[in-house]
N, C-alpha and C positions, 0 to 999 in steps of 0.2 A: 431363576430356580422355582421349581413347583411348590406350591403351598402344601407343606406337610400337615397342617392342621386337619385337612380332609382326612388323612389316614388315622389321625389321633381321634377324631370324632367318630370314625367308622368303627375303631376298636372298641370304643365306649359303647357304642350302639350294639355291637356283637355281645358284649359282656352283660350289658343292662337290659336292653330290649329283647335280645334273642336268647339271653341265659346260656350262652355257649360256655363250654369248660375252658379253663386257661389253656390247656393244650391245643384245643381247636383254634381259639383265638390266636395263639402264637404260631399255628400253621399258616393261617390267613396273613398274619403280619409278615412272615417270612416271604410268602409268595408275592405279596404286594409291594414290599420293600425291594425285592430283586426286580420287579417290573419298574419301580420309580428310578432305580439306579440305571436301568437301560434307557429310559426316557431322558435323564439328565445327561448321560452320556452323548446322547443325540441332541442336546441343546433344546429339548422341550421345556418351555417355561411357563405354560398356561394350559389348564385342563382343556379348554377349547380348542386347542391345537391338536389334540389327538383324534385321528380318524381311523377308518378301517385298514388303511394302508400301513399306518405305524403299528397297528396291532398285528397284522399279517407278518410284517417285518420281524416283530418281536417273537412270534411263534416259529417262524422260519429259523431264526437264530437258535431257539431252543432245540429244535430238531437236529440242526447241524452240530450242536454241542453234545449230541448222543445221549440226550434225555430220554428216559423211557416214555412210551405212549402214555402210561398211566399217570406219570409225573405231570405230562403236558395236559392231560384231561383235568388233573386236579387244579393246575394253575389257570386254566380256562375257566373253570367254575368259580375260583376265587375272584378273578378279574371281572367276570360277568356280574357277579353280586356286588362287587365294589363299584362298578360304573353305573349300575342301578341306583347305588346309595348316592353317588355324586349328582345324578339327574334329579333324584328325589329331594335332596337338600339343597339344590340350586347352585351347585358348583359348576355344573354345565346344563346347556339346553338340550343336547342330544346324547343319546347312548350309542357310541360307536361300536360296541360289542353285538349290537342287533344285526350287524351286517358281517359278522364274522361266523363262518360255519362251525359247529361243534365238531371237534376232532373225534375220529372213530375210536372206539374202544379196542384196546389189545385183545387179540385172541388167544394170548398165552394163559395157559392154565396155571393156577396157583401151585407153587412147588409144595410137596409133602413128603413125608418119611414113612416108611412102614412101621407096623406095630412092633416088629423085632428091633428096628432101629431106635424107636422110642424106649423099648426095654433097655438097651444098651446105654443109651443116653441117662435114663433115670438112675442106673447103677454106676455112673462115672464119678459123681461127687464123693469125696472122703467124708463119710458121715461120722468119723471120730473127732471131727473139729466143727466148731460153731458155723464157720462159713460153709463148710461142706453140708451140714445139716439145713441150712438156709437155702443152699442151691438145690438140694434135693426137693425141698419144699415148693420152691418156685416152679421147678419143672413139673412136679405133681400137679399143682394148682393149675398151670397153664394148659396142661394136657386133659386135666379132669373137667375144665370148666370152659375152654375156649376164649378166655379173658383177652382183651386187647392189651397190649404193653401198658397203655396209660391207665387202664382200669386196675392193672395189677399193682403199679407202683403207688397208686392213690388209695388202694385199700387199707382200711383202719380196723382197729379191734372191735369198734362198734358194729362193723358190717359183716363180721364173721360169727355165724351161729352154729358152732360145731356141734351141739348136742342135737341139732336138727339136721346136720350135714348139709347146710344151706350157706351161700355167700349172697350178700345183698350188694348189687352194683348200680352206681349211677353212670351210665353210658352216654353216647352222643346225644345232643339236644336234651340233656338232663332227665333222659328216660330212665326209670328205675326197673330193675328186674331181679328176680331171685334165681339162682342157680344152684342145682344140686351139685355136691362136690364128690360123693361116693367115699367108700371105705378107706382106701389107700390114701387118697388125697386128704382126707379129714385126719388120719393118723399122722401123716408127716407134717402137716400144718399145726396140729396140736403138739406134736413132739418138738417142732421148731419153737413155737411160742412158749413152751415150759422150759426147754433146755438150752436153747441158743439165743433166742431174742433177748432176754435178760442180761445175758453175758455182753452182748453188743451194745445194749442200751446203756449200760454202765460206763461205756467209753465216751459218752456224750455228756455235756453239762445241761443240755436241754431235753426236756421230756417230749414224746411224740407218741401219737396213737397210730402212726403209720406202721404197717405190720413189717415191711421187708426193709431192713437197714443194711448200710455198708459196714466197712471194717471200723469205722469211726463212730458208729452208733447214729448216723444220719440217715434219713430216708434215701433209699437206693434209687439211682436215675435210670432212665431208659437206657442210656448209653452203657451204664453198668452192666444191666441184664444182658444186653446185646453182646458185649465183649465176653461175659462169662459163658454165655451159651456157645459162643465160637470156640473159646478155649477148651470147654468140656467136650464138645463134639469132635474138635481135633484130637484131643487125648484119648478119646473113645475110639478112634480110627474111622469115624464116619466121614466119607468123603462129601456128602451134600452139605452146602452151606445152611445152617440151621440158625434161624431168627425166632423171635417170640411169635411172629405171625405164621411161621411154619408150623409151630405147634397148634396154633388156632385152626389153620386149614386142615391139619392132620386130624385134629379133634372132629371137625364137621364131616370129613370124609370118612373116617372110620365108623362114625355113627350111622351114616347113611349106608354104608357097605354092610353093617349089621342089622339093617332093617328099620332104623329109625325114621319116622315121618318127617317129610321136608318141613312142615309148618313148626314141628316141635324144635328142629334144628335152627330154623329162623328165629323163634323166641329165645332160644339159649344164646345165639350169637348177637342178639339185640339188632338184627336187621329190620329197618323199617318197611322194606319192600321185599317181596318174596323173590323177585327177579335177581337180587344180589345173592341170594342163597343157592339159586339154581345152578350157578356155576359149578357146585359140587357134585351135582348129578352128572355133568359132563365128565368130571375127574373119575367118578366111579365107573362110567361106561368106558373111558379110555383104559383104566386099569384092568376092567373085565377082558378087554380085547388083548392086552398084554399077557394076562394069565392064560387065556385060551390059546394064543399063539406058542406060548412056551410049553404048555403041557398036553394039548390035544394031539393025538398021533397023526391026524390028517390035516393039521393046520399048516 
């Protein structure tokens, strides 16, 4: 059996040395644990036994299991960094990932919804009830700021500055950024915090500064937000599958369509590299072609 101390040491390294968030560390843990289960299934008992052929076999199985290109690319990145750590810490003499080609990125454009669909979704929660007010505030904040789901559920009362219409976020790599939230986002977040959150908080014996709470007064999970968005979009009659990331993609695309500078959108999204943000310029071009084809008399 493989020595799992290496994984434990690596997770500590990510938390302490790299300062990564708990959600990011958990993502690495899931990818590597899945990989270790594969290795043990094929009776790999020592790190030195792993070579490029075992890795190629692993990624081949991942493709056969119908995993998306983006998932495989993420797994590749996780394993590349893990094997670098194994060599650096003396668990292995060689890094077999050096001999495995990086998978190609998917050409699939991120899915977005139209401004009209956003409006329908925003009006779908029942705002006569505390949970409906919470759901409206969640959708408003996601669409007004482009927050990642992890950033939304970790948001605390200390990080919201409603008088200045700003949200303070600690994103990937512990990078902090300030994001404007706008009039409507500010209104609904303030309304939730004053009229619904206290009601939900009273249902829990433990106090918390986390803003978005579930029906038991505990911090809302990412799965809770995903399920609620799916339910609301279904009830609103929206055919597209809507996730928190759909609203993040829509936020960025709609900004660019309305003339925002790419660098500004990069800053708002918290992308470290402008090339990550440039995918949204492709979406806007794609949408322009659709509009042209639909409405131009000679299209």
